[in-house]
C-alpha positions as CSV (number, residue, x, y, z in Angstrom):
1,M,-17.3,1.5,-65.7
2,I,-18.7,5.1,-66.8
3,S,-17.2,6.1,-70.3
4,L,-17.0,9.6,-70.5
5,P,-16.1,11.9,-73.3
6,H,-13.0,14.0,-73.8
7,R,-14.6,16.7,-75.4
8,H,-17.0,19.2,-73.9
9,S,-19.3,20.5,-76.6
10,N,-22.2,18.4,-75.2
11,A,-21.9,19.8,-71.7
12,I,-21.5,23.4,-73.0
13,L,-24.7,23.3,-75.1
14,S,-26.8,21.6,-72.8
15,N,-25.9,24.7,-70.0
16,R,-26.3,27.5,-73.0
17,C,-29.9,26.0,-73.6
18,L,-30.6,26.2,-69.9
19,L,-29.2,29.6,-69.4
20,H,-31.9,31.2,-71.8
21,Q,-34.6,30.0,-69.9
22,T,-33.6,33.1,-67.1
23,S,-34.6,36.4,-67.4
24,R,-31.2,37.5,-65.5
25,P,-28.7,39.3,-67.9
26,I,-26.6,36.6,-69.0
27,S,-23.2,36.3,-71.3
28,I,-21.5,33.4,-72.1
29,R,-17.4,33.5,-72.6
30,R,-15.5,31.0,-74.2
31,R,-12.0,31.8,-74.7
32,L,-8.9,30.4,-76.8
33,W,-6.4,28.7,-74.4
34,I,-3.6,31.0,-73.8
35,G,0.3,29.9,-74.3
36,S,2.1,29.3,-71.2
37,S,4.9,31.8,-72.0
38,W,4.7,33.4,-68.6
39,S,6.9,32.1,-66.0
40,N,5.2,30.0,-63.1
41,H,5.8,32.6,-60.8
42,E,4.4,35.5,-62.7
43,Q,1.2,37.1,-61.6
44,S,-1.5,38.1,-64.5
45,S,-0.3,41.3,-66.4
46,E,-4.0,42.3,-66.3
47,K,-3.9,46.1,-65.0
48,T,-6.9,47.5,-63.3
49,T,-7.7,51.2,-62.7
50,T,-9.8,50.8,-59.8
51,T,-9.9,48.5,-56.3
52,K,-11.4,45.5,-57.0
53,R,-12.7,42.8,-54.4
54,V,-13.1,39.3,-56.0
55,V,-15.0,36.8,-54.0
56,L,-14.3,33.0,-54.9
57,V,-16.6,30.1,-54.0
58,R,-16.4,26.5,-54.7
59,H,-19.4,24.9,-55.5
60,G,-21.3,22.9,-52.8
61,Q,-20.9,18.8,-52.2
62,S,-21.9,17.1,-55.2
63,T,-23.3,13.7,-56.1
64,W,-19.7,12.4,-57.2
65,N,-18.3,14.3,-54.2
66,E,-20.1,12.2,-51.9
67,E,-19.5,8.9,-54.2
68,G,-15.8,9.6,-54.2
69,R,-15.7,9.6,-57.9
70,I,-13.4,11.9,-60.0
71,Q,-14.9,14.6,-61.6
72,G,-12.8,16.8,-63.4
73,S,-14.4,18.8,-66.4
74,S,-17.3,16.5,-67.0
75,D,-21.1,17.7,-66.4
76,F,-22.6,14.7,-65.1
77,S,-23.1,15.6,-61.2
78,V,-25.5,17.6,-59.7
79,L,-25.4,19.2,-56.0
80,T,-26.8,17.1,-53.3
81,T,-29.0,18.2,-50.8
82,K,-26.2,18.8,-48.3
83,G,-24.4,20.7,-51.4
84,E,-27.6,23.1,-51.5
85,N,-27.6,23.6,-48.2
86,Q,-24.0,24.5,-48.2
87,A,-24.4,26.8,-50.8
88,D,-27.2,28.4,-48.9
89,I,-24.9,29.3,-45.9
90,S,-22.3,30.5,-48.3
91,R,-25.8,32.9,-49.6
92,Q,-26.3,34.3,-46.0
93,M,-22.5,34.8,-45.4
94,L,-22.8,37.1,-48.7
95,I,-26.0,38.5,-48.3
96,H,-25.0,42.1,-47.7
97,D,-22.7,42.4,-50.5
98,S,-23.8,44.6,-53.3
99,F,-21.8,42.5,-56.4
100,D,-21.6,44.1,-59.6
101,V,-21.1,41.1,-61.4
102,C,-21.2,37.2,-61.0
103,F,-18.5,34.9,-63.2
104,T,-19.1,31.0,-62.9
105,S,-18.6,27.9,-64.6
106,P,-21.4,26.6,-66.7
107,L,-21.1,23.0,-65.3
108,K,-24.2,22.3,-63.6
109,R,-23.0,21.7,-60.1
110,S,-21.1,25.4,-60.2
111,K,-24.2,26.8,-61.9
112,R,-26.8,25.6,-59.1
113,T,-24.3,27.1,-56.3
114,A,-23.9,30.4,-58.3
115,E,-27.6,30.5,-58.7
116,I,-28.5,29.9,-55.3
117,I,-26.0,32.8,-53.7
118,W,-26.9,35.3,-56.5
119,G,-30.7,35.1,-55.6
120,S,-32.7,37.7,-56.5
121,R,-29.6,40.1,-57.7
122,E,-30.4,41.3,-60.9
123,S,-26.7,42.4,-61.7
124,E,-25.0,40.4,-64.6
125,M,-24.1,36.8,-64.6
126,I,-21.2,35.5,-66.8
127,F,-20.6,32.1,-67.5
128,D,-17.0,31.5,-68.3
129,Y,-16.2,28.4,-70.3
130,D,-12.6,28.6,-68.9
131,L,-13.7,28.3,-65.1
132,R,-14.5,24.5,-65.7
133,E,-13.1,22.3,-63.7
134,I,-9.6,20.6,-64.6
135,D,-9.6,18.6,-67.4
136,L,-8.8,14.9,-66.3
137,Y,-9.4,13.4,-69.6
138,S,-9.5,9.4,-68.8
139,F,-9.4,9.8,-65.2
140,Q,-13.0,11.5,-65.1
141,G,-15.8,9.7,-64.0
142,L,-13.5,6.6,-62.0
143,L,-13.8,6.0,-58.5
144,K,-10.5,6.6,-56.8
145,K,-9.9,2.9,-56.4
146,Q,-10.5,2.5,-60.2
147,G,-8.3,5.1,-60.8
148,K,-5.2,3.3,-59.1
149,E,-6.1,0.0,-60.4
150,K,-6.5,1.1,-64.2
151,F,-3.6,3.5,-63.8
152,G,-1.2,2.4,-61.4
153,E,1.9,4.8,-61.8
154,A,0.2,7.6,-63.5
155,F,-2.6,7.9,-60.7
156,K,0.2,7.8,-58.2
157,Q,1.8,10.7,-59.8
158,W,-1.4,12.6,-59.7
159,Q,-1.4,11.9,-56.2
160,Q,2.2,12.6,-55.1
161,D,3.5,14.8,-58.3
162,P,0.6,16.4,-59.4
163,A,2.2,19.2,-61.3
164,N,4.3,17.0,-63.3
165,F,1.1,14.8,-64.0
166,S,0.5,13.6,-67.4
167,I,-2.4,11.9,-69.2
168,D,-3.6,11.4,-72.6
169,G,-0.5,13.5,-74.0
170,H,-1.7,16.4,-71.9
171,Y,-0.4,17.9,-68.5
172,P,-3.7,18.8,-66.5
173,V,-2.3,20.9,-63.9
174,R,-0.1,23.2,-66.2
175,E,-2.9,23.5,-68.5
176,L,-5.0,24.7,-65.3
177,W,-2.6,27.3,-64.8
178,S,-2.6,28.9,-68.1
179,R,-6.4,28.9,-68.2
180,A,-6.8,30.6,-64.9
181,R,-4.1,33.4,-65.9
182,S,-6.8,33.9,-68.9
183,C,-9.9,34.0,-66.4
184,W,-7.7,36.7,-64.8
185,N,-7.4,38.9,-67.5
186,G,-11.1,38.8,-68.1
187,V,-12.3,39.4,-64.3
188,L,-9.8,42.4,-63.9
189,A,-10.7,43.9,-67.3
190,H,-14.3,43.9,-66.1
191,E,-15.7,47.6,-65.2
192,S,-16.9,46.1,-61.9
193,K,-15.3,47.2,-57.9
194,S,-17.1,43.9,-56.3
195,V,-16.9,40.4,-58.3
196,L,-18.6,36.8,-57.1
197,V,-16.7,34.0,-59.1
198,V,-18.0,30.6,-58.3
199,A,-16.1,27.8,-59.7
200,H,-14.7,24.2,-58.7
201,N,-11.9,23.0,-56.6
202,A,-8.8,23.0,-58.8
203,V,-9.8,25.7,-60.8
204,N,-10.2,27.9,-57.8
205,Q,-7.1,27.0,-56.2
206,A,-5.2,27.8,-59.5
207,L,-6.9,31.3,-59.3
208,V,-5.6,32.1,-55.9
209,A,-2.2,30.8,-57.0
210,T,-1.6,32.7,-59.9
211,A,-3.2,35.6,-58.5
212,I,-0.5,36.2,-55.7
213,G,2.1,34.7,-58.4
214,L,2.5,30.8,-57.1
215,G,3.6,28.2,-59.5
216,T,2.1,24.8,-60.1
217,E,4.1,23.3,-57.5
218,Y,1.7,24.7,-55.2
219,F,-1.2,22.6,-56.5
220,R,-3.2,21.1,-53.2
221,S,-1.4,23.6,-50.8
222,L,-4.2,25.7,-50.9
223,L,-7.2,23.8,-49.7
224,Q,-10.7,24.8,-51.3
225,S,-13.7,23.0,-49.4
226,N,-17.3,22.8,-50.6
227,C,-18.9,26.5,-50.7
228,G,-15.4,27.7,-49.3
229,V,-15.0,31.3,-49.9
230,S,-11.8,33.3,-50.5
231,V,-11.2,36.9,-51.2
232,L,-8.6,38.8,-52.9
233,D,-8.3,42.4,-53.0
234,F,-6.5,44.4,-56.0
235,T,-5.3,47.9,-55.8
236,P,-4.2,49.8,-58.5
237,R,-0.4,51.0,-58.4
238,A,0.4,54.6,-59.0
239,D,2.9,54.1,-61.6
240,G,-0.2,51.9,-63.4
241,G,1.6,48.7,-63.4
242,S,-0.1,45.5,-62.2
243,P,-2.1,45.8,-59.1
244,H,-1.0,45.4,-55.8
245,V,-2.8,41.7,-54.8
246,C,-3.8,40.5,-51.4
247,L,-5.4,37.3,-50.0
248,N,-7.7,38.9,-47.5
249,R,-8.8,35.4,-46.5
250,L,-8.7,31.9,-47.6
251,N,-11.2,28.8,-47.5
252,Q,-13.8,30.4,-45.1
253,T,-16.2,27.3,-45.2
254,P,-19.9,26.6,-44.1
255,N,-18.7,24.2,-41.0
256,S,-15.8,24.7,-38.9
257,P,-12.3,24.3,-40.8
258,L,-11.1,22.8,-37.4
259,A,-13.1,19.5,-38.4
260,G,-10.3,18.2,-40.1
261,G,-10.4,15.2,-42.1
262,S,-8.5,15.0,-45.6
263,S,-6.2,17.9,-46.4
264,G,-5.3,17.8,-50.4
265,G,-6.7,14.5,-50.6
266,R,-4.6,12.9,-47.8
267,K,-5.4,12.6,-44.1
268,T,-4.7,15.1,-41.6
269,S,-2.2,14.1,-39.0
270,M,-1.0,17.2,-37.4
271,Q,-2.1,20.6,-37.4
272,I,-0.6,24.2,-36.4
273,I,-3.6,26.7,-35.4
274,L,-2.2,30.2,-35.9
275,V,-4.6,32.8,-33.7
276,C,-4.2,36.4,-33.7
277,H,-4.5,38.0,-30.7
278,G,-7.3,39.9,-29.8
279,Q,-7.7,43.6,-30.6
280,R,-5.6,46.6,-28.8
281,D,-6.8,50.2,-28.6
282,N,-3.8,51.0,-30.8
283,E,-3.0,48.5,-33.6
284,A,0.1,50.5,-34.3
285,A,1.1,50.0,-30.7
286,F,4.4,48.7,-31.5
287,A,5.4,52.4,-32.8
288,S,5.6,53.2,-29.0
289,T,7.7,51.2,-26.3
290,N,4.6,50.9,-24.5
291,D,3.1,47.2,-25.0
292,Q,-0.4,47.4,-24.9
293,P,-3.1,44.8,-23.5
294,M,-6.2,43.9,-25.3
295,N,-9.3,46.3,-25.2
296,M,-12.7,45.1,-24.4
297,L,-13.6,43.6,-27.9
298,G,-9.9,42.0,-27.9
299,V,-11.1,40.3,-24.6
300,I,-14.3,39.4,-26.1
301,Q,-12.4,38.1,-29.2
302,S,-10.0,35.8,-27.0
303,Q,-13.0,34.1,-25.3
304,K,-14.7,33.5,-28.5
305,T,-11.7,32.0,-29.9
306,A,-11.2,29.7,-26.7
307,E,-14.6,28.4,-27.2
308,F,-14.2,27.8,-30.3
309,L,-11.2,25.5,-30.1
310,L,-12.7,23.9,-26.9
311,D,-13.9,20.7,-29.3
312,L,-10.2,20.0,-30.1
313,R,-7.8,18.5,-27.9
314,V,-5.0,21.2,-28.0
315,S,-1.5,19.7,-26.9
316,S,0.1,22.9,-26.7
317,I,0.1,26.4,-26.8
318,V,2.7,28.8,-28.3
319,Y,2.7,32.2,-28.0
320,S,4.4,35.7,-28.3
321,P,6.0,37.5,-25.2
322,E,3.7,40.8,-26.3
323,T,0.9,41.3,-23.7
324,A,-2.0,40.9,-25.7
325,S,-0.6,37.4,-27.1
326,I,-0.2,36.1,-23.3
327,E,-3.9,37.3,-22.6
328,T,-5.2,35.6,-25.6
329,A,-2.8,32.4,-24.9
330,G,-4.0,32.5,-21.3
331,V,-7.4,32.6,-22.1
332,I,-7.4,29.4,-24.6
333,S,-5.4,27.7,-21.8
334,Q,-7.7,28.1,-19.1
335,V,-10.8,27.0,-21.2
336,Q,-9.1,23.8,-22.8
337,E,-7.8,23.0,-19.0
338,A,-11.5,23.4,-17.9
339,A,-12.8,20.8,-20.4
340,G,-14.0,18.2,-18.0
341,C,-15.7,20.9,-15.5
342,L,-17.6,22.3,-18.8
343,G,-18.7,18.6,-19.8
344,V,-16.6,18.7,-23.1
345,D,-14.4,16.2,-22.2
346,S,-14.3,13.2,-19.9
347,V,-10.7,12.9,-19.7
348,P,-8.5,15.8,-18.0
349,R,-6.5,17.7,-20.6
350,Y,-3.1,19.1,-19.7
351,V,-2.0,22.0,-22.5
352,K,1.8,22.8,-22.4
353,T,2.4,26.1,-22.6
354,K,5.8,28.3,-24.1
355,Q,6.7,31.4,-24.4
356,M,8.8,31.9,-27.7
357,N,10.6,35.0,-28.3
358,E,11.2,34.7,-32.0
359,L,7.4,35.3,-32.5
360,D,8.0,38.9,-31.3
361,V,8.2,40.7,-34.8
362,E,6.7,44.0,-33.4
363,D,10.2,45.2,-31.8
364,V,11.8,45.0,-35.5
365,L,8.5,47.2,-36.7
366,R,8.9,49.5,-34.0
367,K,12.4,50.8,-35.5
368,S,10.2,52.2,-39.1
369,N,9.8,55.6,-38.8
370,K,7.4,55.0,-41.9
371,D,3.3,54.9,-41.4
372,Q,2.8,52.6,-38.4
373,A,-1.1,52.4,-39.1
374,V,-0.5,51.0,-42.5
375,I,2.2,48.5,-41.6
376,A,0.3,47.1,-38.4
377,S,-3.2,46.8,-40.2
378,S,-1.3,44.9,-43.2
379,Q,-3.1,47.1,-45.9
380,S,-2.4,46.5,-49.4
381,G,1.4,48.2,-50.1
382,W,2.3,47.7,-46.5
383,I,5.7,46.1,-46.9
384,S,6.8,49.2,-49.1
385,Q,6.4,51.0,-46.0
386,L,9.5,49.2,-44.6
387,D,13.0,49.3,-45.9
388,E,15.1,46.4,-46.8
389,E,16.8,46.0,-43.7
390,E,13.8,46.2,-41.7
391,V,11.9,43.6,-44.4
392,S,15.1,41.1,-44.1
393,A,15.3,41.4,-40.3
394,L,11.6,40.5,-40.0
395,W,12.0,37.7,-42.2
396,N,14.8,36.4,-40.4
397,R,13.0,36.2,-37.3
398,S,10.1,34.5,-38.7
399,R,12.1,31.7,-40.1
400,K,13.8,30.8,-36.7
401,A,10.2,31.0,-35.4
402,W,8.8,28.7,-38.0
403,E,11.7,26.4,-37.7
404,S,11.2,26.2,-33.8
405,L,7.5,25.4,-34.2
406,L,8.4,22.6,-36.7
407,D,11.1,21.1,-34.1
408,E,8.3,21.0,-31.4
409,L,5.8,19.2,-33.8
410,S,8.7,16.6,-35.1
411,D,9.7,15.8,-31.3
412,E,6.4,14.3,-30.7
413,E,5.7,12.9,-34.2
414,E,5.8,9.5,-33.2
415,S,4.3,9.7,-29.9
416,N,1.7,12.0,-30.6
417,P,0.7,12.0,-34.4
418,G,-2.2,13.7,-34.0
419,K,-0.7,16.7,-32.1
420,I,-2.4,20.1,-32.7
421,M,-0.4,23.3,-31.5
422,V,-1.9,26.8,-31.2
423,V,0.3,29.3,-32.0
424,V,-0.9,32.9,-30.6
425,G,0.7,36.2,-32.0
426,S,0.3,39.3,-33.7
427,P,-1.2,39.4,-37.4
428,M,2.1,40.4,-38.9
429,A,3.9,37.8,-37.0
430,N,1.2,34.9,-38.1
431,I,1.5,36.5,-41.9
432,S,5.2,35.5,-41.7
433,L,4.5,32.0,-40.6
434,I,2.2,31.3,-43.4
435,A,4.7,32.7,-45.9
436,Q,7.2,30.5,-44.3
437,C,5.2,27.6,-44.3
438,L,4.7,27.6,-48.2
439,N,8.4,28.0,-48.5
440,L,8.3,31.9,-49.9
441,S,10.7,34.4,-49.7
442,K,10.0,38.0,-48.0
443,E,9.0,39.8,-51.3
444,W,5.6,37.4,-50.5
445,L,4.7,39.2,-47.1
446,G,2.9,41.9,-48.7
447,L,0.2,39.3,-50.2
448,F,-1.4,38.0,-47.0
449,H,-3.8,39.8,-44.6
450,L,-4.9,39.0,-41.0
451,D,-7.3,40.5,-38.7
452,A,-7.4,40.5,-34.8
453,G,-8.8,37.3,-33.4
454,S,-8.6,35.4,-36.6
455,I,-7.2,31.9,-37.0
456,S,-5.6,30.2,-39.8
457,V,-5.1,26.3,-40.1
458,I,-2.3,24.6,-41.5
459,D,-2.2,20.8,-41.9
460,F,0.7,18.5,-42.3
461,P,-0.8,15.2,-43.9
462,D,3.0,14.5,-44.5
463,G,4.4,15.2,-41.4
464,P,6.2,18.5,-40.4
465,S,9.1,17.4,-42.7
466,R,7.3,18.3,-45.3
467,R,5.4,21.5,-47.0
468,G,2.5,22.2,-45.0
469,V,-1.2,22.8,-46.3
470,I,-3.0,25.9,-45.8
471,R,-6.3,25.2,-44.7
472,C,-7.5,28.1,-44.1
473,T,-6.4,32.1,-43.4
474,N,-8.1,34.9,-41.5
475,Y,-11.0,32.6,-40.5
476,A,-13.4,34.9,-38.4
477,A,-16.8,33.2,-38.5
478,H,-16.2,32.5,-34.7
479,L,-16.2,35.9,-33.6
480,G,-19.9,36.1,-34.8
481,R,-21.1,39.8,-34.7
482,W,-17.4,40.9,-33.6
483,S,-15.9,39.4,-37.0
484,V,-14.6,41.9,-40.2
485,P,-17.4,40.6,-42.4
486,I,-16.4,38.9,-45.9
487,A,-18.7,41.0,-48.0
488,R,-18.4,45.0,-48.5
489,P,-21.2,46.6,-47.2
490,S,-24.0,47.8,-49.7
């Protein structure tokens, strides 16, 4: 058994020595812990006077990830060769971004990932000790099997109820949420417009959650894979209050998010894949009574999406009655059923298709006399373009759609435990479904953004009767040159 220190002074000092060997401008921050006086669902109170994009990246695979060992905030593991390659793919994904600053955890696995992604940039790199991974005290260094054997009920609580898990007199997840809020205060106060943050699985989950106002009960609900990229946009309010926050995308990974595997530490059993229909000539099309088909770009996007899903055996496709959604669903269905002819599958595929009227939210939005372009593009503050009655109608319809989708999954839970359902709708419809999945309220709708042609993946490791895990949102790498880039251009 490996005995690990609970104090972190040695780790930070060793990193500090390494930092002085580089000629790049560096800074080390070590903040005091802040109190937990904020409510669990309160966003950071830090204000910003300029539009700011923050790109979060988890470190690449480490030696302890590979071994299945609990890392916590220890600093003994380093990147594997696979982890270095993952970091290089993330570097290529972000190569055209003119970041103003990089904040990173000083732990070796994160520091090395940041160095690979940062490359030859000469801008400031800030090593913030509050960005270290979650403190897991006596768990650190143990293999998961050892954790079960040594700690029994405590380890079970860590797996099943992490928000209330305690060890060595500490509540690690609660401490992490307080630390994440402290990190945001520093990031938002920095005079920069484009920020890179490189850190760890749990702390990145906490950063996303606290930015959009989610509490500790959402730990493990927002997946962060090795070198997964998440993007948050902060837009100042006219009244000078806390900024509008929008989760532009979550967990865009170097490898396909359709690979499955574990989800929040548990084996994935069922999935819903939300597909946004392809682009239309006028994405505010619902402002008129004319339901528009996809344009040429939309056709290409739908074909790319169908090809991307080809390696999955899709059980059913549920789609909105909008023309663009019907067209996208048709392309996906045709490619799925042609899998045998394409040499992908030796067994014929039969895909169940169903139109669901509750997925059509655009007739609700047509009634608004506000800026339709802002609403359609889910730009920051779009929800303020709708009145209370319209938001409620949108929310109620999406709730019915979500309940119907879960019923569809539940009907086949025993006979088809690995069921994969594809749901095709507008970006607005899929945003609403993500919020329903997380059991949020209608006020949260404005915190998410999806682009035409993107996919979002929801895992159900505990079955459709329990809350889903968001594997990714607004994933668009499969669109290649036709995707909206992660980075802001230089």
